PQR file with spaces between the fields and no chain letter, atoms N, CA, C, O and H, PARSE charges and radii, in Angstrom:
ATOM       1  N    UNK     1     -34.476   -5.672   21.540 -0.4000 1.5000
ATOM       2  CA   UNK     1     -33.641   -6.780   21.141 -0.0000 2.0000
ATOM       3  C    UNK     1     -32.356   -6.286   20.511  0.5500 1.7000
ATOM       4  O    UNK     1     -32.359   -5.314   19.755 -0.5500 1.4000
ATOM       5  N    UNK     2     -31.269   -6.948   20.820 -0.4000 1.5000
ATOM       6  CA   UNK     2     -30.001   -6.758   20.146 -0.0000 2.0000
ATOM       7  C    UNK     2     -29.758   -8.028   19.353  0.5500 1.7000
ATOM       8  O    UNK     2     -29.777   -9.125   19.911 -0.5500 1.4000
ATOM       9  H    UNK     2     -31.267   -7.737   21.434  0.4000 1.0000
ATOM      10  N    UNK     3     -29.531   -7.888   18.060 -0.4000 1.5000
ATOM      11  CA   UNK     3     -29.344   -9.046   17.189 -0.0000 2.0000
ATOM      12  C    UNK     3     -28.018   -8.910   16.460  0.5500 1.7000
ATOM      13  O    UNK     3     -27.738   -7.876   15.853 -0.5500 1.4000
ATOM      14  H    UNK     3     -29.516   -6.997   17.606  0.4000 1.0000
ATOM      15  N    UNK     4     -27.208   -9.950   16.522 -0.4000 1.5000
ATOM      16  CA   UNK     4     -25.972  -10.052   15.757 -0.0000 2.0000
ATOM      17  C    UNK     4     -26.073  -11.301   14.904  0.5500 1.7000
ATOM      18  O    UNK     4     -26.358  -12.384   15.416 -0.5500 1.4000
ATOM      19  H    UNK     4     -27.436  -10.790   17.015  0.4000 1.0000
ATOM      20  N    UNK     5     -25.842  -11.162   13.605 -0.4000 1.5000
ATOM      21  CA   UNK     5     -25.957  -12.335   12.746 -0.0000 2.0000
ATOM      22  C    UNK     5     -25.047  -12.191   11.535  0.5500 1.7000
ATOM      23  O    UNK     5     -24.618  -11.096   11.172 -0.5500 1.4000
ATOM      24  H    UNK     5     -25.611  -10.283   13.189  0.4000 1.0000
ATOM      25  N    UNK     6     -24.777  -13.317   10.936 -0.4000 1.5000
ATOM      26  CA   UNK     6     -23.989  -13.353    9.710 -0.0000 2.0000
ATOM      27  C    UNK     6     -24.508  -14.501    8.857  0.5500 1.7000
ATOM      28  O    UNK     6     -25.155  -15.419    9.361 -0.5500 1.4000
ATOM      29  H    UNK     6     -25.126  -14.207   11.231  0.4000 1.0000
ATOM      30  N    UNK     7     -24.224  -14.442    7.581 -0.4000 1.5000
ATOM      31  CA   UNK     7     -24.688  -15.485    6.687 -0.0000 2.0000
ATOM      32  C    UNK     7     -23.793  -15.625    5.477  0.5500 1.7000
ATOM      33  O    UNK     7     -22.961  -14.764    5.191 -0.5500 1.4000
ATOM      34  H    UNK     7     -23.699  -13.696    7.172  0.4000 1.0000
ATOM      35  N    UNK     8     -23.977  -16.716    4.781 -0.4000 1.5000
ATOM      36  CA   UNK     8     -23.237  -17.008    3.555 -0.0000 2.0000
ATOM      37  C    UNK     8     -24.240  -17.300    2.455  0.5500 1.7000
ATOM      38  O    UNK     8     -25.069  -18.201    2.580 -0.5500 1.4000
ATOM      39  H    UNK     8     -24.653  -17.416    5.014  0.4000 1.0000
ATOM      40  N    UNK     9     -24.161  -16.540    1.388 -0.4000 1.5000
ATOM      41  CA   UNK     9     -25.019  -16.762    0.221 -0.0000 2.0000
ATOM      42  C    UNK     9     -24.110  -17.193   -0.921  0.5500 1.7000
ATOM      43  O    UNK     9     -23.274  -16.407   -1.368 -0.5500 1.4000
ATOM      44  H    UNK     9     -23.488  -15.808    1.286  0.4000 1.0000
ATOM      45  N    UNK    10     -24.255  -18.429   -1.405 -0.4000 1.5000
ATOM      46  CA   UNK    10     -23.362  -18.918   -2.469 -0.0000 2.0000
ATOM      47  C    UNK    10     -23.669  -18.251   -3.809  0.5500 1.7000
ATOM      48  O    UNK    10     -24.736  -17.668   -4.000 -0.5500 1.4000
ATOM      49  H    UNK    10     -24.934  -19.067   -1.042  0.4000 1.0000
ATOM      50  N    UNK    11     -22.722  -18.350   -4.719 -0.4000 1.5000
ATOM      51  CA   UNK    11     -22.898  -17.777   -6.047 -0.0000 2.0000
ATOM      52  C    UNK    11     -23.537  -18.756   -7.035  0.5500 1.7000
ATOM      53  O    UNK    11     -23.611  -18.475   -8.231 -0.5500 1.4000
ATOM      54  H    UNK    11     -21.856  -18.824   -4.564  0.4000 1.0000
ATOM      55  N    UNK    12     -23.988  -19.884   -6.542 -0.4000 1.5000
ATOM      56  CA   UNK    12     -24.623  -20.893   -7.386 -0.0000 2.0000
ATOM      57  C    UNK    12     -25.994  -21.244   -6.813  0.5500 1.7000
ATOM      58  O    UNK    12     -26.143  -21.299   -5.592 -0.5500 1.4000
ATOM      59  H    UNK    12     -23.928  -20.112   -5.570  0.4000 1.0000
ATOM      60  N    UNK    13     -26.975  -21.477   -7.638 -0.4000 1.5000
ATOM      61  CA   UNK    13     -28.337  -21.733   -7.172 -0.0000 2.0000
ATOM      62  C    UNK    13     -28.487  -23.072   -6.455  0.5500 1.7000
ATOM      63  O    UNK    13     -29.419  -23.243   -5.670 -0.5500 1.4000
ATOM      64  H    UNK    13     -26.853  -21.432   -8.630  0.4000 1.0000
ATOM      65  N    UNK    14     -27.592  -24.020   -6.709 -0.4000 1.5000
ATOM      66  CA   UNK    14     -27.758  -25.351   -6.113 -0.0000 2.0000
ATOM      67  C    UNK    14     -26.971  -25.543   -4.817  0.5500 1.7000
ATOM      68  O    UNK    14     -27.178  -26.538   -4.122 -0.5500 1.4000
ATOM      69  H    UNK    14     -26.834  -23.881   -7.347  0.4000 1.0000
ATOM      70  N    UNK    15     -26.067  -24.608   -4.473 -0.4000 1.5000
ATOM      71  CA   UNK    15     -25.328  -24.706   -3.208 -0.0000 2.0000
ATOM      72  C    UNK    15     -26.165  -24.100   -2.074  0.5500 1.7000
ATOM      73  O    UNK    15     -26.843  -23.094   -2.282 -0.5500 1.4000
ATOM      74  H    UNK    15     -25.900  -23.799   -5.037  0.4000 1.0000
ATOM      75  N    UNK    16     -26.125  -24.697   -0.884 -0.4000 1.5000
ATOM      76  CA   UNK    16     -26.922  -24.163    0.232 -0.0000 2.0000
ATOM      77  C    UNK    16     -26.316  -22.896    0.833  0.5500 1.7000
ATOM      78  O    UNK    16     -25.101  -22.697    0.808 -0.5500 1.4000
ATOM      79  H    UNK    16     -25.574  -25.514   -0.714  0.4000 1.0000
ATOM      80  N    UNK    17     -27.178  -22.054    1.368 -0.4000 1.5000
ATOM      81  CA   UNK    17     -26.761  -20.871    2.107 -0.0000 2.0000
ATOM      82  C    UNK    17     -26.924  -21.120    3.604  0.5500 1.7000
ATOM      83  O    UNK    17     -27.804  -21.874    4.016 -0.5500 1.4000
ATOM      84  H    UNK    17     -28.164  -22.215    1.388  0.4000 1.0000
ATOM      85  N    UNK    18     -26.085  -20.493    4.411 -0.4000 1.5000
ATOM      86  CA   UNK    18     -26.103  -20.707    5.854 -0.0000 2.0000
ATOM      87  C    UNK    18     -26.217  -19.373    6.575  0.5500 1.7000
ATOM      88  O    UNK    18     -25.837  -18.336    6.033 -0.5500 1.4000
ATOM      89  H    UNK    18     -25.369  -19.880    4.076  0.4000 1.0000
ATOM      90  N    UNK    19     -26.732  -19.397    7.780 -0.4000 1.5000
ATOM      91  CA   UNK    19     -26.754  -18.214    8.636 -0.0000 2.0000
ATOM      92  C    UNK    19     -26.697  -18.645   10.105  0.5500 1.7000
ATOM      93  O    UNK    19     -27.153  -19.725   10.479 -0.5500 1.4000
ATOM      94  H    UNK    19     -27.040  -20.240    8.220  0.4000 1.0000
ATOM      95  N    UNK    20     -26.120  -17.759   10.919 -0.4000 1.5000
ATOM      96  CA   UNK    20     -26.018  -18.003   12.349 -0.0000 2.0000
ATOM      97  C    UNK    20     -26.191  -16.652   13.045  0.5500 1.7000
ATOM      98  O    UNK    20     -25.780  -15.615   12.524 -0.5500 1.4000
ATOM      99  H    UNK    20     -25.749  -16.882   10.615  0.4000 1.0000
ATOM     100  N    UNK    21     -26.792  -16.680   14.207 -0.4000 1.5000
ATOM     101  CA   UNK    21     -27.008  -15.421   14.894 -0.0000 2.0000
ATOM     102  C    UNK    21     -27.219  -15.595   16.381  0.5500 1.7000
ATOM     103  O    UNK    21     -27.377  -16.705   16.891 -0.5500 1.4000
ATOM     104  H    UNK    21     -27.126  -17.522   14.631  0.4000 1.0000
ATOM     105  N    UNK    22     -27.217  -14.462   17.057 -0.4000 1.5000
ATOM     106  CA   UNK    22     -27.472  -14.414   18.492 -0.0000 2.0000
ATOM     107  C    UNK    22     -28.374  -13.213   18.735  0.5500 1.7000
ATOM     108  O    UNK    22     -28.102  -12.123   18.233 -0.5500 1.4000
ATOM     109  H    UNK    22     -27.088  -13.561   16.643  0.4000 1.0000
ATOM     110  N    UNK    23     -29.427  -13.397   19.486 -0.4000 1.5000
ATOM     111  CA   UNK    23     -30.312  -12.279   19.822 -0.0000 2.0000
ATOM     112  C    UNK    23     -30.590  -12.300   21.316  0.5500 1.7000
ATOM     113  O    UNK    23     -30.701  -13.356   21.939 -0.5500 1.4000
ATOM     114  H    UNK    23     -29.648  -14.283   19.894  0.4000 1.0000
ATOM     115  N    UNK    24     -30.697  -11.103   21.867 -0.4000 1.5000
ATOM     116  CA   UNK    24     -30.962  -11.016   23.299 -0.0000 2.0000
ATOM     117  C    UNK    24     -31.858   -9.827   23.591  0.5500 1.7000
ATOM     118  O    UNK    24     -31.747   -8.765   22.977 -0.5500 1.4000
ATOM     119  H    UNK    24     -30.607  -10.245   21.362  0.4000 1.0000
ATOM     120  N    UNK    25     -32.745  -10.039   24.542 -0.4000 1.5000
ATOM     121  CA   UNK    25     -33.636   -9.003   25.032 -0.0000 2.0000
ATOM     122  C    UNK    25     -32.838   -8.165   26.022  0.5500 1.7000
ATOM     123  O    UNK    25     -32.344   -8.689   27.021 -0.5500 1.4000
ATOM     124  H    UNK    25     -32.835  -10.902   25.041  0.4000 1.0000
ATOM     125  N    UNK    26     -32.710   -6.884   25.756 -0.4000 1.5000
ATOM     126  CA   UNK    26     -31.870   -6.029   26.586 -0.0000 2.0000
ATOM     127  C    UNK    26     -32.592   -5.450   27.805  0.5500 1.7000
ATOM     128  O    UNK    26     -31.961   -4.823   28.656 -0.5500 1.4000
ATOM     129  H    UNK    26     -33.111   -6.459   24.944  0.4000 1.0000
ATOM     130  N    UNK    27     -33.901   -5.654   27.894 -0.4000 1.5000
ATOM     131  CA   UNK    27     -34.673   -5.146   29.036 -0.0000 2.0000
ATOM     132  C    UNK    27     -35.559   -6.254   29.585  0.5500 1.7000
ATOM     133  O    UNK    27     -35.800   -7.257   28.913 -0.5500 1.4000
ATOM     134  H    UNK    27     -34.414   -6.164   27.203  0.4000 1.0000
ATOM     135  N    UNK    28     -36.032   -6.074   30.779 -0.4000 1.5000
ATOM     136  CA   UNK    28     -36.959   -7.058   31.349 -0.0000 2.0000
ATOM     137  C    UNK    28     -36.274   -8.363   31.669  0.5500 1.7000
ATOM     138  O    UNK    28     -35.358   -8.397   32.491 -0.5500 1.4000
ATOM     139  H    UNK    28     -35.837   -5.260   31.325  0.4000 1.0000
ATOM     140  N    UNK    29     -36.700   -9.433   31.038 -0.4000 1.5000
ATOM     141  CA   UNK    29     -36.219  -10.774   31.365 -0.0000 2.0000
ATOM     142  C    UNK    29     -34.804  -11.060   30.865  0.5500 1.7000
ATOM     143  O    UNK    29     -34.177  -12.013   31.328 -0.5500 1.4000
ATOM     144  H    UNK    29     -37.444   -9.405   30.370  0.4000 1.0000
ATOM     145  N    UNK    30     -34.289  -10.264   29.936 -0.4000 1.5000
ATOM     146  CA   UNK    30     -32.919  -10.420   29.405 -0.0000 2.0000
ATOM     147  C    UNK    30     -32.666  -11.827   28.870  0.5500 1.7000
ATOM     148  O    UNK    30     -31.601  -12.393   29.117 -0.5500 1.4000
ATOM     149  H    UNK    30     -34.798   -9.490   29.560  0.4000 1.0000
ATOM     150  N    UNK    31     -33.609  -12.392   28.153 -0.4000 1.5000
ATOM     151  CA   UNK    31     -33.442  -13.716   27.557 -0.0000 2.0000
ATOM     152  C    UNK    31     -32.603  -13.620   26.294  0.5500 1.7000
ATOM     153  O    UNK    31     -32.594  -12.584   25.629 -0.5500 1.4000
ATOM     154  H    UNK    31     -34.475  -11.932   27.952  0.4000 1.0000
ATOM     155  N    UNK    32     -31.893  -14.699   25.956 -0.4000 1.5000
ATOM     156  CA   UNK    32     -31.086  -14.709   24.739 -0.0000 2.0000
ATOM     157  C    UNK    32     -31.248  -16.038   24.020  0.5500 1.7000
ATOM     158  O    UNK    32     -31.563  -17.059   24.632 -0.5500 1.4000
ATOM     159  H    UNK    32     -31.900  -15.541   26.496  0.4000 1.0000
ATOM     160  N    UNK    33     -31.024  -16.010   22.694 -0.4000 1.5000
ATOM     161  CA   UNK    33     -31.169  -17.199   21.861 -0.0000 2.0000
ATOM     162  C    UNK    33     -30.041  -17.277   20.846  0.5500 1.7000
ATOM     163  O    UNK    33     -29.522  -16.258   20.390 -0.5500 1.4000
ATOM     164  H    UNK    33     -30.768  -15.181   22.196  0.4000 1.0000
ATOM     165  N    UNK    34     -29.675  -18.488   20.506 -0.4000 1.5000
ATOM     166  CA   UNK    34     -28.753  -18.769   19.423 -0.0000 2.0000
ATOM     167  C    UNK    34     -29.595  -19.264   18.251  0.5500 1.7000
ATOM     168  O    UNK    34     -30.460  -20.121   18.434 -0.5500 1.4000
ATOM     169  H    UNK    34     -30.096  -19.316   20.877  0.4000 1.0000
ATOM     170  N    UNK    35     -29.353  -18.735   17.047 -0.4000 1.5000
ATOM     171  CA   UNK    35     -30.150  -19.116   15.885 -0.0000 2.0000
ATOM     172  C    UNK    35     -29.253  -19.671   14.791  0.5500 1.7000
ATOM     173  O    UNK    35     -28.128  -19.210   14.598 -0.5500 1.4000
ATOM     174  H    UNK    35     -28.650  -18.040   16.898  0.4000 1.0000
ATOM     175  N    UNK    36     -29.766  -20.668   14.077 -0.4000 1.5000
ATOM     176  CA   UNK    36     -29.076  -21.282   12.950 -0.0000 2.0000
ATOM     177  C    UNK    36     -30.056  -21.412   11.798  0.5500 1.7000
ATOM     178  O    UNK    36     -31.243  -21.650   12.018 -0.5500 1.4000
ATOM     179  H    UNK    36     -30.680  -21.043   14.234  0.4000 1.0000
ATOM     180  N    UNK    37     -29.575  -21.258   10.577 -0.4000 1.5000
ATOM     181  CA   UNK    37     -30.465  -21.391    9.435 -0.0000 2.0000
ATOM     182  C    UNK    37     -29.754  -21.968    8.231  0.5500 1.7000
ATOM     183  O    UNK    37     -28.537  -21.851    8.092 -0.5500 1.4000
ATOM     184  H    UNK    37     -28.610  -21.064   10.398  0.4000 1.0000
ATOM     185  N    UNK    38     -30.531  -22.595    7.359 -0.4000 1.5000
ATOM     186  CA   UNK    38     -30.040  -23.201    6.131 -0.0000 2.0000
ATOM     187  C    UNK    38     -31.063  -22.934    5.043  0.5500 1.7000
ATOM     188  O    UNK    38     -32.259  -23.155    5.238 -0.5500 1.4000
ATOM     189  H    UNK    38     -31.520  -22.691    7.471  0.4000 1.0000
ATOM     190  N    UNK    39     -30.598  -22.462    3.902 -0.4000 1.5000
ATOM     191  CA   UNK    39     -31.473  -22.276    2.745 -0.0000 2.0000
ATOM     192  C    UNK    39     -30.906  -23.069    1.586  0.5500 1.7000
ATOM     193  O    UNK    39     -29.706  -23.027    1.315 -0.5500 1.4000
ATOM     194  H    UNK    39     -29.627  -22.283    3.744  0.4000 1.0000
ATOM     195  N    UNK    40     -31.784  -23.795    0.903 -0.4000 1.5000
ATOM     196  CA   UNK    40     -31.357  -24.594   -0.239 -0.0000 2.0000
ATOM     197  C    UNK    40     -32.500  -24.659   -1.232  0.5500 1.7000
ATOM     198  O    UNK    40     -33.635  -24.970   -0.871 -0.5500 1.4000
ATOM     199  H    UNK    40     -32.759  -23.830    1.123  0.4000 1.0000
ATOM     200  N    UNK    41     -32.195  -24.368   -2.472 -0.4000 1.5000
ATOM     201  CA   UNK    41     -33.191  -24.267   -3.533 -0.0000 2.0000
ATOM     202  C    UNK    41     -34.261  -23.272   -3.083  0.5500 1.7000
ATOM     203  O    UNK    41     -33.944  -22.099   -2.888 -0.5500 1.4000
ATOM     204  H    UNK    41     -31.272  -24.115   -2.766  0.4000 1.0000
ATOM     205  N    UNK    42     -35.492  -23.688   -2.914 -0.4000 1.5000
ATOM     206  CA   UNK    42     -36.552  -22.779   -2.445 -0.0000 2.0000
ATOM     207  C    UNK    42     -36.993  -23.084   -1.018  0.5500 1.7000
ATOM     208  O    UNK    42     -38.038  -22.607   -0.574 -0.5500 1.4000
ATOM     209  H    UNK    42     -35.750  -24.641   -3.072  0.4000 1.0000
ATOM     210  N    UNK    43     -36.207  -23.870   -0.304 -0.4000 1.5000
ATOM     211  CA   UNK    43     -36.580  -24.260    1.051 -0.0000 2.0000
ATOM     212  C    UNK    43     -35.645  -23.611    2.070  0.5500 1.7000
ATOM     213  O    UNK    43     -34.474  -23.361    1.786 -0.5500 1.4000
ATOM     214  H    UNK    43     -35.359  -24.258   -0.665  0.4000 1.0000
ATOM     215  N    UNK    44     -36.179  -23.346    3.253 -0.4000 1.5000
ATOM     216  CA   UNK    44     -35.341  -22.826    4.330 -0.0000 2.0000
ATOM     217  C    UNK    44     -35.750  -23.478    5.649  0.5500 1.7000
ATOM     218  O    UNK    44     -36.926  -23.752    5.890 -0.5500 1.4000
ATOM     219  H    UNK    44     -37.131  -23.549    3.484  0.4000 1.0000
ATOM     220  N    UNK    45     -34.763  -23.714    6.482 -0.4000 1.5000
ATOM     221  CA   UNK    45     -34.967  -24.295    7.804 -0.0000 2.0000
ATOM     222  C    UNK    45     -34.231  -23.417    8.800  0.5500 1.7000
ATOM     223  O    UNK    45     -33.033  -23.174    8.656 -0.5500 1.4000
ATOM     224  H    UNK    45     -33.808  -23.492    6.286  0.4000 1.0000
ATOM     225  N    UNK    46     -34.945  -22.942    9.808 -0.4000 1.5000
ATOM     226  CA   UNK    46     -34.356  -22.114   10.853 -0.0000 2.0000
ATOM     227  C    UNK    46     -34.622  -22.751   12.211  0.5500 1.7000
ATOM     228  O    UNK    46     -35.721  -23.236   12.479 -0.5500 1.4000
ATOM     229  H    UNK    46     -35.919  -23.139    9.925  0.4000 1.0000
ATOM     230  N    UNK    47     -33.601  -22.743   13.060 -0.4000 1.5000
ATOM     231  CA   UNK    47     -33.695  -23.289   14.408 -0.0000 2.0000
ATOM     232  C    UNK    47     -33.234  -22.240   15.402  0.5500 1.7000
ATOM     233  O    UNK    47     -32.304  -21.484   15.121 -0.5500 1.4000
ATOM     234  H    UNK    47     -32.708  -22.349   12.842  0.4000 1.0000
ATOM     235  N    UNK    48     -33.867  -22.187   16.550 -0.4000 1.5000
ATOM     236  CA   UNK    48     -33.471  -21.266   17.618 -0.0000 2.0000
ATOM     237  C    UNK    48     -33.544  -22.005   18.946  0.5500 1.7000
ATOM     238  O    UNK    48     -34.447  -22.810   19.176 -0.5500 1.4000
ATOM     239  H    UNK    48     -34.623  -22.801   16.778  0.4000 1.0000
ATOM     240  N    UNK    49     -32.577  -21.718   19.818 -0.4000 1.5000
ATOM     241  CA   UNK    49     -32.565  -22.341   21.136 -0.0000 2.0000
ATOM     242  C    UNK    49     -32.140  -21.301   22.157  0.5500 1.7000
ATOM     243  O    UNK    49     -31.143  -20.602   21.977 -0.5500 1.4000
ATOM     244  H    UNK    49     -31.844  -21.064   19.631  0.4000 1.0000
ATOM     245  N    UNK    50     -32.911  -21.213   23.226 -0.4000 1.5000
ATOM     246  CA   UNK    50     -32.588  -20.284   24.303 -0.0000 2.0000
ATOM     247  C    UNK    50     -31.351  -20.721   25.060  0.5500 1.7000
ATOM     248  O    UNK    50     -31.102  -21.916   25.218 -0.5500 1.4000
ATOM     249  H    UNK    50     -33.720  -21.781   23.372  0.4000 1.0000
ATOM     250  N    UNK    51     -30.579  -19.758   25.528 -0.4000 1.5000
ATOM     251  CA   UNK    51     -29.371  -20.068   26.287 -0.0000 2.0000
ATOM     252  C    UNK    51     -29.647  -20.223   27.778  0.5500 1.7000
ATOM     253  O    UNK    51     -28.798  -20.732   28.510 -0.5500 1.4000
ATOM     254  H    UNK    51     -30.781  -18.787   25.400  0.4000 1.0000
ATOM     255  N    UNK    52     -30.810  -19.797   28.235 -0.4000 1.5000
ATOM     256  CA   UNK    52     -31.199  -19.972   29.636 -0.0000 2.0000
ATOM     257  C    UNK    52     -31.900  -21.326   29.808  0.5500 1.7000
ATOM     258  O    UNK    52     -32.568  -21.808   28.893 -0.5500 1.4000
ATOM     259  H    UNK    52     -31.499  -19.383   27.641  0.4000 1.0000
ATOM     260  N    UNK    53     -31.745  -21.909   30.947 -0.4000 1.5000
ATOM     261  CA   UNK    53     -32.339  -23.222   31.243 -0.0000 2.0000
ATOM     262  C    UNK    53     -33.449  -23.081   32.286  0.5500 1.7000
ATOM     263  O    UNK    53     -33.430  -22.174   33.118 -0.5500 1.4000
ATOM     264  H    UNK    53     -31.203  -21.518   31.690  0.4000 1.0000
ATOM     265  N    UNK    54     -34.412  -23.995   32.221 -0.4000 1.5000
ATOM     266  CA   UNK    54     -35.431  -24.142   33.254 -0.0000 2.0000
ATOM     267  C    UNK    54     -35.464  -25.607   33.647  0.5500 1.7000
ATOM     268  O    UNK    54     -34.916  -26.460   32.948 -0.5500 1.4000
ATOM     269  H    UNK    54     -34.428  -24.732   31.545  0.4000 1.0000
ATOM     270  N    UNK    55     -36.109  -25.895   34.767 -0.4000 1.5000
ATOM     271  CA   UNK    55     -36.197  -27.280   35.222 -0.0000 2.0000
ATOM     272  C    UNK    55     -37.596  -27.810   34.963  0.5500 1.7000
ATOM     273  O    UNK    55     -38.589  -27.210   35.376 -0.5500 1.4000
ATOM     274  H    UNK    55     -36.555  -25.203   35.334  0.4000 1.0000
ATOM     275  N    UNK    56     -37.662  -28.958   34.264 -0.4000 1.5000
ATOM     276  CA   UNK    56     -38.923  -29.625   33.967 -0.0000 2.0000
ATOM     277  C    UNK    56     -38.796  -31.070   34.416  0.5500 1.7000
ATOM     278  O    UNK    56     -37.955  -31.810   33.906 -0.5500 1.4000
ATOM     279  H    UNK    56     -36.855  -29.445   33.929  0.4000 1.0000
ATOM     280  N    UNK    57     -39.612  -31.467   35.351 -0.4000 1.5000
ATOM     281  CA   UNK    57     -39.587  -32.828   35.894 -0.0000 2.0000
ATOM     282  C    UNK    57     -38.177  -33.255   36.318  0.5500 1.7000
ATOM     283  O    UNK    57     -37.777  -34.397   36.090 -0.5500 1.4000
ATOM     284  H    UNK    57     -40.295  -30.866   35.766  0.4000 1.0000
ATOM     285  N    UNK    58     -37.440  -32.352   36.924 -0.4000 1.5000
ATOM     286  CA   UNK    58     -36.116  -32.683   37.426 -0.0000 2.0000
ATOM     287  C    UNK    58     -34.991  -32.581   36.408  0.5500 1.7000
ATOM     288  O    UNK    58     -33.831  -32.804   36.756 -0.5500 1.4000
ATOM     289  H    UNK    58     -37.765  -31.424   37.109  0.4000 1.0000
ATOM     290  N    UNK    59     -35.303  -32.248   35.158 -0.4000 1.5000
ATOM     291  CA   UNK    59     -34.278  -32.124   34.124 -0.0000 2.0000
ATOM     292  C    UNK    59     -34.150  -30.674   33.672  0.5500 1.7000
ATOM     293  O    UNK    59     -35.148  -29.961   33.567 -0.5500 1.4000
ATOM     294  H    UNK    59     -36.245  -32.067   34.875  0.4000 1.0000
ATOM     295  N    UNK    60     -32.925  -30.240   33.406 -0.4000 1.5000
ATOM     296  CA   UNK    60     -32.691  -28.887   32.896 -0.0000 2.0000
ATOM     297  C    UNK    60     -32.863  -28.891   31.376  0.5500 1.7000
ATOM     298  O    UNK    60     -32.227  -29.680   30.677 -0.5500 1.4000
ATOM     299  H    UNK    60     -32.114  -30.819   33.492  0.4000 1.0000
ATOM     300  N    UNK    61     -33.719  -28.014   30.875 -0.4000 1.5000
ATOM     301  CA   UNK    61     -33.982  -27.906   29.440 -0.0000 2.0000
ATOM     302  C    UNK    61     -33.918  -26.429   29.041  0.5500 1.7000
ATOM     303  O    UNK    61     -34.088  -25.555   29.891 -0.5500 1.4000
ATOM     304  H    UNK    61     -34.235  -27.373   31.443  0.4000 1.0000
ATOM     305  N    UNK    62     -33.674  -26.141   27.753 -0.4000 1.5000
ATOM     306  CA   UNK    62     -33.674  -24.746   27.316 -0.0000 2.0000
ATOM     307  C    UNK    62     -35.037  -24.100   27.547  0.5500 1.7000
ATOM     308  O    UNK    62     -36.072  -24.746   27.384 -0.5500 1.4000
ATOM     309  H    UNK    62     -33.537  -26.851   27.063  0.4000 1.0000
ATOM     310  N    UNK    63     -35.033  -22.833   27.924 -0.4000 1.5000
ATOM     311  CA   UNK    63     -36.293  -22.129   28.171 -0.0000 2.0000
ATOM     312  C    UNK    63     -37.096  -21.939   26.878  0.5500 1.7000
ATOM     313  O    UNK    63     -38.326  -21.983   26.903 -0.5500 1.4000
ATOM     314  H    UNK    63     -34.192  -22.308   28.056  0.4000 1.0000
ATOM     315  N    UNK    64     -36.414  -21.730   25.764 -0.4000 1.5000
ATOM     316  CA   UNK    64     -37.101  -21.587   24.472 -0.0000 2.0000
ATOM     317  C    UNK    64     -36.438  -22.470   23.423  0.5500 1.7000
ATOM     318  O    UNK    64     -35.218  -22.632   23.405 -0.5500 1.4000
ATOM     319  H    UNK    64     -35.415  -21.693   25.745  0.4000 1.0000
ATOM     320  N    UNK    65     -37.264  -23.035   22.555 -0.4000 1.5000
ATOM     321  CA   UNK    65     -36.812  -23.806   21.399 -0.0000 2.0000
ATOM     322  C    UNK    65     -37.794  -23.516   20.280  0.5500 1.7000
ATOM     323  O    UNK    65     -39.006  -23.513   20.496 -0.5500 1.4000
ATOM     324  H    UNK    65     -38.255  -22.903   22.570  0.4000 1.0000
ATOM     325  N    UNK    66     -37.274  -23.272   19.080 -0.4000 1.5000
ATOM     326  CA   UNK    66     -38.158  -22.986   17.948 -0.0000 2.0000
ATOM     327  C    UNK    66     -37.576  -23.588   16.678  0.5500 1.7000
ATOM     328  O    UNK    66     -36.359  -23.670   16.517 -0.5500 1.4000
ATOM     329  H    UNK    66     -36.290  -23.274   18.905  0.4000 1.0000
ATOM     330  N    UNK    67     -38.456  -24.007   15.783 -0.4000 1.5000
ATOM     331  CA   UNK    67     -38.066  -24.515   14.469 -0.0000 2.0000
ATOM     332  C    UNK    67     -39.035  -23.947   13.446  0.5500 1.7000
ATOM     333  O    UNK    67     -40.235  -23.844   13.704 -0.5500 1.4000
ATOM     334  H    UNK    67     -39.445  -23.941   15.914  0.4000 1.0000
ATOM     335  N    UNK    68     -38.516  -23.585   12.301 -0.4000 1.5000
ATOM     336  CA   UNK    68     -39.344  -23.024   11.244 -0.0000 2.0000
ATOM     337  C    UNK    68     -38.879  -23.586    9.914  0.5500 1.7000
ATOM     338  O    UNK    68     -37.690  -23.543    9.601 -0.5500 1.4000
ATOM     339  H    UNK    68     -37.542  -23.669   12.092  0.4000 1.0000
ATOM     340  N    UNK    69     -39.818  -24.117    9.124 -0.4000 1.5000
ATOM     341  CA   UNK    69     -39.529  -24.622    7.787 -0.0000 2.0000
ATOM     342  C    UNK    69     -40.374  -23.819    6.805  0.5500 1.7000
ATOM     343  O    UNK    69     -41.571  -23.631    7.020 -0.5500 1.4000
ATOM     344  H    UNK    69     -40.784  -24.151    9.379  0.4000 1.0000
ATOM     345  N    UNK    70     -39.762  -23.352    5.745 -0.4000 1.5000
ATOM     346  CA   UNK    70     -40.488  -22.560    4.770 -0.0000 2.0000
ATOM     347  C    UNK    70     -40.138  -22.938    3.349  0.5500 1.7000
ATOM     348  O    UNK    70     -39.044  -23.428    3.070 -0.5500 1.4000
ATOM     349  H    UNK    70     -38.790  -23.504    5.570  0.4000 1.0000
ATOM     350  N    UNK    71     -41.080  -22.704    2.456 -0.4000 1.5000
ATOM     351  CA   UNK    71     -40.878  -22.896    1.026 -0.0000 2.0000
ATOM     352  C    UNK    71     -41.202  -21.586    0.341  0.5500 1.7000
ATOM     353  O    UNK    71     -42.297  -21.048    0.506 -0.5500 1.4000
ATOM     354  H    UNK    71     -41.969  -22.305    2.682  0.4000 1.0000
ATOM     355  N    UNK    72     -40.251  -21.066   -0.430 -0.4000 1.5000
ATOM     356  CA   UNK    72     -40.453  -19.811   -1.149 -0.0000 2.0000
ATOM     357  C    UNK    72     -41.219  -20.086   -2.433  0.5500 1.7000
ATOM     358  O    UNK    72     -40.852  -20.965   -3.213 -0.5500 1.4000
ATOM     359  H    UNK    72     -39.362  -21.503   -0.563  0.4000 1.0000
ATOM     360  N    UNK    73     -42.272  -19.337   -2.642 -0.4000 1.5000
ATOM     361  CA   UNK    73     -43.046  -19.456   -3.872 -0.0000 2.0000
ATOM     362  C    UNK    73     -43.250  -18.060   -4.453  0.5500 1.7000
ATOM     363  O    UNK    73     -43.236  -17.067   -3.724 -0.5500 1.4000
ATOM     364  H    UNK    73     -42.570  -18.623   -2.009  0.4000 1.0000
ATOM     365  N    UNK    74     -43.434  -17.993   -5.736 -0.4000 1.5000
ATOM     366  CA   UNK    74     -43.738  -16.713   -6.384 -0.0000 2.0000
ATOM     367  C    UNK    74     -45.011  -16.886   -7.179  0.5500 1.7000
ATOM     368  O    UNK    74     -45.257  -17.935   -7.774 -0.5500 1.4000
ATOM     369  H    UNK    74     -43.445  -18.799   -6.328  0.4000 1.0000
ATOM     370  N    UNK    75     -45.814  -15.842   -7.178 -0.4000 1.5000
ATOM     371  CA   UNK    75     -47.062  -15.887   -7.936 -0.0000 2.0000
ATOM     372  C    UNK    75     -47.453  -14.508   -8.367  0.5500 1.7000
ATOM     373  O    UNK    75     -48.481  -14.333   -9.021 -0.5500 1.4000
ATOM     374  H    UNK    75     -45.614  -14.990   -6.694  0.4000 1.0000
């Protein structure tokens, strides 16, 4: 995988942080994805969508789609 990404981390605990990236498989299927993320307080939401399309029931849709929600805890 080749991954390029950047992010913004604010200097205040209540402002949200952002990130964006692109990753691609350099061998085999050569699939690629665009990723977006948001972190706020102790929560984070990340989304990824493939740039390649497939056909499902006559409609073109992204080959991959992913969503991840997390809560940071310490113990």
